[in-house]
N, C-alpha and C positions, 0 to 999 in steps of 0.2 A: 451462571456465571462462569465469566471466562478468567481465570489466571494465566501465571504464566506455566502453570506444572500439565494445566488439561487445555490447553492450547495448540494449535497447530496453524504452521502457517500455511494458507492457501494460494497466495497468488502474489507477485511483486509486477506491477507496472508504473509507466512514466506518464502513460499517458490519462488527461484529468477526464476523459469522456468514457474512458473506460473503467475507469474507478466510478464514476457516477454510475454508469449502468450496472456493476457490480453492485455497489451498494442496494441500486434499486430492486436487483432479484433477488440479493440474499432478506430485504426486509418484507419482501412481496411473499416470501417463502418463510416465515418465521425462523430464521437462521440468524440467530445472534452471532455477533462478530466484531473485532477492534479492528482498528485502523492505527497505522502510524504513516506520519507524515515526517520525511524529511524533506528540506530543502537544499538542494544539493551544490545550489551557488554558494552557499552559505558553511558546508561541510570541512569542520577541521582535516588538515593532515598530521597525522601522527601527535594528536593532542593540542597542538600549535594554531595560530593563529593565521588564515590564511591571507593575503595582502589581497588589496581590491583591484581587481585587473580590469572591471569593467564587463559587458557582455558583449562586445564583439564578436560576429559568427557564431552564436548560441543561441539555439532554440529555445525561447523561453517557454514554450509550451511542453517542454520535456526539461523543465526546471527542478522538479518537485518527485520524490520518488512514494509511492503508495503501497504499503505494504499489510495485507489482510490478513487476519488472523481466526479461525472459527474454534467451536470446541471440538474436541478429538471425536466424538461420536456422531457429530455433523457432517466431519470433513468430508469422506463420500458423495453424500448427497450435494453438498453445495458444489464441490468441486464437477458435477457431473452439470449443477444447473450454468455454473458459470463457462463452462468448456464449450464453445464458440468461434 
């Protein structure tokens, strides 16, 4: 079981295709992971509510941040598997 005390951050990506590939690799190799997804378009600034200004000029393919965490004991193996 991965807890905040036993986890280590494996990687951060904004690429949806990369996060799908990483999930596939970790699952295929039996490595337990957790993932935190943050919508960067709705992220607040200093705890306040950001005014909606639209998405003109913003690449929506990179509007989500994906953070992967694995158990500390699996970190080295997981890093080797996803490093490409």
